[in-house]
C-alpha positions in Angstrom: 0.4 0.0 0.0 1.6 3.3 -1.1 -0.8 5.8 0.4 0.9 7.4 3.4 -0.9 6.9 6.4 -0.8 10.6 7.6 0.2 13.9 5.9 3.9 14.4 5.4 4.4 10.4 5.2 7.1 9.2 2.6 4.6 6.1 1.6 7.2 4.8 -0.8 6.6 7.6 -3.4 10.3 8.8 -4.3 9.2 11.0 -6.8 8.6 14.1 -4.4 12.3 13.4 -2.8 15.5 15.2 -3.9 18.7 13.7 -3.5 19.2 15.9 0.2 15.9 15.3 1.4 16.0 14.3 5.3 13.3 12.0 6.6 12.3 11.3 10.1 11.0 7.9 11.5 7.6 8.6 13.1 8.2 6.4 16.0 11.8 6.9 17.4 12.3 10.4 15.6 15.6 9.1 14.1 16.7 11.3 11.3 18.1 10.1 7.7 20.6 12.5 6.5 21.6 11.5 3.0 24.8 13.5 3.6 25.8 11.2 6.6 24.1 7.8 5.6 23.9 4.9 8.0 26.2 3.2 9.7 24.2 0.4 11.0 23.2 -0.5 7.2 26.5 0.7 6.1 25.3 3.2 3.5 27.9 5.7 2.4 27.5 9.3 2.8 25.7 10.7 -0.2 23.2 7.8 -0.4 19.9 9.4 -1.1 16.6 8.0 0.9 15.1 6.9 -2.6 18.4 4.9 -3.2 18.1 2.9 0.2 17.1 -0.7 -0.5 13.2 -1.6 -0.2 13.9 -4.0 3.2 16.0 -0.7 4.8 14.4 0.2 8.4 15.4 2.4 10.9 18.6 1.4 12.5 17.1 2.3 15.9 13.7 1.0 16.1 13.1 -1.3 12.7 10.3 0.9 11.6 9.6 0.3 7.9 11.3 2.9 5.3 7.6 3.8 3.9 6.7 5.0 7.7 9.4 7.5 7.5 8.3 11.6 7.4 9.6 14.1 5.0 11.4 16.9 6.9 12.5 18.8 3.7 12.4 18.7 0.1 
């Protein structure tokens, strides 16, 4: 289901994101910042959120990728 749960949710639609868009986990508030990447999942700095694999999840609480909230575009 690609329909966002509520306004601001990523919901799987990468067309709204830029390479620099930061997103926040709606469960634990972890922020995925492409400039930093993700050391837990071994995603190097410069990896855009849209480039993360579909099975990627929050490195803190394991929330699904589609449940992240868009912070900026």
